[in-house]
C-alpha positions, 0 to 999 in steps of 0.5 A, a space after each residue: 518190254 520194259 520189264 524184260 530190260 530191267 530183269 536183264 540188268 539185274 541178272 548182269 549185276 548179280 553176275 558181276 557180284 559173283 565174279 568179284 567174289 570169285 576174284 576176292 577168293 582167289 586173291 585171298 588164297 593166292 595172297 599176291 595178285 598179279 598186275 593184270 589181275 588188278 586191272 581186270 578187277 578194276 575193269 569189272 568194278 567199272 563195269 559193275 558201276 556202269 551196270 548199276 547206273 543203267 539199272 538205276 536209270 531203267 528203274 526211274 524210267 519204269 517208275 515214270 512209265 508206271 505212273 503214266 500208265 496208272 494215270 491213263 488207267 485212271 482216266 479210262 476208268 473214269 470214262 468207263 464209269 461215266 459211260 456206264 452211268 450214262 447208259 443206265 440213264 439212257 436205259 431208264 429213259 428208254 424204259 420210260 419212253 416205252 411205257 409212255 408209248 405203250 400207254 399212248 398206243 393202248 389209249 389211242 382211239 385209232 388202231 396202230 399197226 405194222 405190216 411186212 412188204 407182203 402185207 402181213 401184220 407184224 404188230 397191231 395194238 390192243 385197240 383191235 379188240 374194241 374195233 374188230 373183236 379180235 385179240 392182237 395175237 389172232 391178227 399177227 401173221 394175217 393180212 388186212 385183206 383177210 379181214 375184209 369181204 371178198 370183193 373189198 379185199 381184192 380191191 384194197 389188195 390191188 391198191 396196196 400192191 400198186 402203192 408198195 411197188 412204188 413205196 408210196 404212202 397210204 393216205 386216207 384210204 377208206 375200206 370195209 372190214 368185217 367184225 368178228 361177229 360179222 357186221 361191217 366196220 368202215 375204216 380210214 387207213 393211213 400209213 408210211 413206208 419204213 426202212 432199216 439202217 441200210 435203206 432196205 424197205 421193210 413194210 408200212 407203219 400206220 393207223 386205222 380209224 373207225 369211221 363207221 359212225 361218221 359215214 352213217 352221219 354223212 349218209 344221214 345228212 345227205 339223205 336229209 339234204 336230198 329230202 330238204 331239196 326235194 321238198 323245196 322243189 315240190 313246194 315250188 312246183 305245187 305253188 306253180 301248179 296252183 298259180 297255173 290252175 288259178 290263172 284260168 277257168 278254161 279247163 283244157 288250158 288248165 289241163 295242158 299247163 298242169 300236165 307240164 308242171 306235174 311231170 316235174 314231180 311225178 314220172 308218167 308216160 300217160 296222164 288222164 283226167 276222168 270226170 264222173 257224171 252224177 246222173 248216170 254210171 258212166 265216166 268221161 275221159 276229159 283229158 289225156 296226155 301221152 300214151 293212148 289206150 284203146 277205149 280210153 281216148 279223150 272224150 270217150 265214155 265208159 262204164 264206171 263199175 269195175 274200173 279203177 275209177 270206180 275203186 277210187 270213187 268208192 274208197 275216196 282214197 288213192 291207190 298204186 300197183 306194186 309188184 302186182 302181176 298184169 294178170 292180177 290187175 286184169 282180173 281186178 279191173 276192166 280194160 286193164 289189158 288195153 293198158 298192158 298192150 300199150 306197154 304201160 306197167 305201172 298204175 297210180 290214181 287218186 280221186 278228185 274230191 270237191 266239196 266232199 263229192 268225188 267229181 273225177 279221178 286223176 290217173 298216172 301210167 308208166 312203162 317202168 314196172 313198180 314206178 310208184 310208191 307212197 311218196 308219189 301217192 302222197 304227192 298225187 293226192 296233194 296235186 289232185 286236191 288242187 286240180 279238183 278245186 279248179 275243175 269244181 270251180 270251172 264246172 260252176 262257172 260253166 253251169 252259169 254260162 251253159 246257154 251261152 256255151 251252147 250257142 258257141 258250140 253251134 257257132 263252132 260247128 258252123 265254123 268247123 265246116 269252113 275249116 274241114 276238108 270235105 273229101 278227107 275230113 281233115 282240117 284244111 290249110 287255112 286252119 293249119 296256119 292258125 292252129 300252128 301259130 297257137 301251138 308254136 306260141 304254147 311251146 315257146 312259153 313252156 319250152 316243149 318240143 313240136 314236130 311237123 310232118 309234110 306228106 306228098 303223094 308220089 306220082 299222083 298226077 300220073 295216077 290222075 291222068 291215067 284213071 281220072 280225078 274220081 279215082 284220085 279222090 279215092 286215093 286222097 280220102 284213103 290217105 286221110 283215113 290212114 293218117 287219122 288211124 296213125 295219130 294220137 288224140 293230141 295230134 293234128 292233121 291237115 290237107 295242105 293242098 292238092 296231094 300234100 298233107 301236113 301233120 302237127 305233133 305237139 310234145 314230140 321230138 323229131 326222133 319220135 315223129 320219125 316213128 309216126 311218119 314211118 308208120 303212116 308211110 308203111 300203112 298207106 303202102 299196104 292200101 290196095 286201089 282198083 281204079 279199073 277192073 282187074 287192075 290193082 295199084 299200090 300208092 306211096 307217099 314221101 314225107 319230110 319232117 323236122 323239129 321246131 327250133 325255139 323262136 324260129 319263124 313259122 313260115 321258115 319252119 314250114 319251108 324247112 320241112 317242105 325242103 326235106 320232103 322234096 329231098 325224099 322225092 329226089 332220093 327215090 320217093 316212098 321214104 321219110 326224110 328228116 334232118 340228121 
């Protein structure tokens, strides 16, 4: 704009000069100028001067503006130079920072990565080669779940989907990856979501730490701790067994206490102690705890040859069944089928050695297949050595007092005559209360369960009235026989009075006692009576049962069971009634 004004003024000045030259030429040619021509000339000169003055002013303004523009351009140029210098410094710093970051990423123990919102790798550090055996370019585009076992990948992908939906961080997520060669690698993953400049979710950036060795160490420490705790417990229980064994020369009392403590160390459904006779080839079952086996009841004798006891005695070493079939075991040992028939599927035994002589064997049976292993066998051998010492000591003691014992046995036989009911051959009510007190004292000491049954014949008075007392005695006698058949060696049955009977089931919970009661009820109901020719009669029995409550008064306990029996009578008879 300014340049155009200057050009116009200059053009107008040149025009004025041309007009002056023209009029000078006319004046020269005419020689006489008219007045009005002179005035016109004066006007033109004035116009010229004015134009010249305006041109001068425009020139000054233009020079001032050029100077100002030059100064502004100098400032801009200086600022631009400074900006270029600063940008170069920033680029140099950024390059250095990238170099440092790359060096840091490549030397970090952890694996650095970035994934898209869908979980696909968009970046992974070279550390992946050392941890998983892959090159970074092999991983880009894949998901972390592609590197995991199928089930693990499914589990982790579901967790990732849930976190992604809410854009929550991933914190110390343990997961299993597969190395390129196939072995598992346990990783601990942590990551944060990241966003673009507009706040759009772009995925996760995080780290994977190889914790395989740490997990192995933790597992080893846990195993060591478990072993230490187990050893401490075993030592304490073995010490308690030693204390129990050393506290009495009464082998039966030792057996009872020993069985309770031993069950804390070795699982079993049946425990038996067999004693060997040096004079013959028979073995006597001295003690049984738990499940009964036909032909191996407490007090029975059996031929040693071909039995498990025979193998233990000959080898003087323990044994246990492992992955052996029932058929194989039956072919190897006599009477093993009886064990199988009782549902016992695992066997373990150790010899009882006293003064280098096998005086007996200790047997364990379990309903669980393959229940025993080397650790159980070693423990059984330790405990067997203790019980062998107790049995050997008691045997010496009994030899010294054999004569006295024979006298006591004779006295006991006479005493049993006074505590056994002649008709049913069960203990009578006098012995019931004394024996029940002993059992309750024992279970209060050792905190073991005990269940009491009270049986009463249904409609027995009517039977007596109809057919007489002789036939009624036959019913009582047959009920006593049924009860004996249905009980274990460790159980006790009594004729309580009249047509009432009681049964004490030591080491038995009420739920197991109910099974025994139902078996007695069902078996007795099958019995057939013919009080008169051509007349067949079936009798029934009502049974009440309850489990003893710790520290409960004995008479209150018996009364509670009695009430349950009468409840069964009221509910229709021929039934078992127990507490819910």
